[in-house]
N, C-alpha and C positions, 0 to 999 in steps of 0.2 A: 806344647803338652797337646795333647788332642781333649775335647770336650767331649765331657763322660756322663755330663751331668743329663741327658735326655736317656742314656742307652735303661734305667729301668722304666722309664716310659715304653718301651720298643718292646722289650724283650714282654712285659703286660698286656699289649695289643698282637703281640706274635701269639702269646697264650690266649688269647679268645682267641685269635681267628683260627688256633688248632682244636681249639673245645667246641667251636661251630658246627667244624668238619666232622669232630667224631660223633655230636648229635646227631647230625644230617644225615651222615652214611651210617647209620645205626636206624634212624627212621626210615632212609631208603632200603634197607635190608628187609624191614617191618615189610614197606609196603610191593617191591623187589620178590620179595620172597627169597633172599641172600643169607643165610641163617650163618656167616664165616664173619661177617657183618654187626649182627646182632651178639653175638656170642662168645667170635674171636677165636673159639676151639669149642669143637663138636664138643658137647656133655658138662662146661661151664656155664655158670648162670650168666643169663641173655639182660640188654639194657630195654627194659621197654618205652614203651612210645611217647609214654608221657615224662619218663625221664630224659631220654633222646631230645625232649621239645625242650624240656625245662632247660637242661644244658644247652641246646643250641641261642638261645635267650640270655642265658648265664654268660655266655660267648659274649655276645652280641652288649651285653651292659655292660662286662666287665672290659670291652673296645672302647666304650662310650664315658666310664668313668676315667681312662687311662687321657682322654683328652680333655680333661678338665680343669681351668686354672686351680693349679695348687694353692692349698691356704685360704682358699676364695672364702670370704665372711659371707655367710646367706641371709635370708629373711629371718630373724628371729622375734617374739616378743620384748627385747633387750637392743636386739639392731634392728628397727623395721627398714633404717635405710641400704639397708646390704642387698647384695648382688645377686641377684635369680635369673636363669634361662627358660630356656623352655627345653633344653640339652638337658639338664637337670631335671625339670619334672618328669620328662620319662624316663629317663636315669633309675627316677627313686618309682618312679610307676615301676618297671621292670626288679627293681630289687625288690617292692613288696611281691610282685604277681611270685618270685622263687619261695620266697619265704610262704607266700600262702600256700602252694604245694605240698610244700614239706612239713606247712603244719596239718594241712589236708590229709596227708597218708598217715599220719602219724598219728592223728582221732581217728582213721580207719583201724588202725590196729592195733590200737587200746581199745577200744569198743567190740572189736571183734568182728565186723562186716566186711563184706568180703568188695574186695577192690576191686577185681578181675576189669569192670568195664572202665574201668577214672585210671588203673594202669596201662590199660591197650589203647583207649580213648576209643572202641568197638571196634578195631579190627582185628580178624579171628587170626586165633595162633596157631600158625601151621606143626602137624605131628611131629616136627626135626626139629624143634626149634625147644629148647629145656625149657619147662614148666617155670616160671619166676616170677618177681613182683617187684616194685622197689620196697628195697630194704629195710630198714630203719634207718641207717645206720647213712644212707642216702638223704635218705625226707631229711636227718640230722643237720648232715649237712646241705645242702639247702636253705634251711633255718639260718645256722651260720654262717656262709658265703650269703645270704644277697644279707643277711643283716650289717657284716663288715663292710660291704660293696656300696649300700643306704649312707653308712655311718662316715666313708670312705672319703665323701663328697662334705663332710662339717671338720670344719678346721677346731674347734672345739670337744670331738669325739676322737681323735687321733688314739689315745690308748684303747679304749676300749676298740677300735677300728681294729688295731692289730693283736689285740686278745681273740677277738672272732676269728679273725684269722687265720689268725693262728691253731687253733684247735679245729678248725675246719681241714689245715692241714696233717696233724695230728689224725683225725678219724679215716683219712684218706690215706695215708700212707698205715695204717692200720690194715685198711682196706684193701690195699695193692700186696702187701707185703709179701702173704700169702700167696701171692701169681708167682713172688718174686723167688724168696723161698721154698716155696713149698709147704705144705702142712696141712690141720685140718681149722678150718675159719671159728672163729668164735660166733656163736647164736647171732648176732644183731649184723653180720657183716656174710651171712652166708649167704645172703641172695643177692649182695654186691658185685657187679660184673666185674671185667678186668681192667677195664676202658671204662667207666660207672666211677672207680679208687680213680686213674688216672692223669681224667678230665676233672675232679674234684683238687686233686694235687697240682692243676696246673690251673685253676683256678686260685688257690690258695697262694700260691706265688706270683700268678699274677697281678692279684689284690699288693699284696704287698710290695714291690716291686712299682703299680701305678701310685703309689703315694710313700715312697721309702723314709 
């Protein structure tokens, strides 16, 4: 009988690689002026540069997490002899960055501040690109996914990790379903690009596969 124990991690790594490609292609679309890489279809919301860059970082984070030894005991006040590696530190820092981007964007939204420079990283917005920004749903998904991938590396937080990953997947599906089934989006998802929702869905599935 074939050994299938390693398949979930392979799925996680593949999902991470796809998300990296989605993010980098969207970012290339902004830099090179290719609208279809940014919006998928003319008139649809665009994946802004901040989202694209964070997606690429999250995809790499998923790959790093999928390489960790499952069930490893990390150093905690109650377990000072636990194992921890430089790779864990890098992964934790990336998870914190993903959460930070989501939190900052939600603060901008709640405070009513102009987030144009933050969303577009100072890049010009060509006239043929649909005016858009990072949606509240995308920001919330970044918080959930960053938190889930952070907790995925901690043996004692398995339940919390699963809850955050599944909530992130639910938000992503709500954002993607309108492109799949048609119809109008509810306000929090109105600016969520199709490939943004798809990438968040891949991250959620990949996270759950990284620690089955």
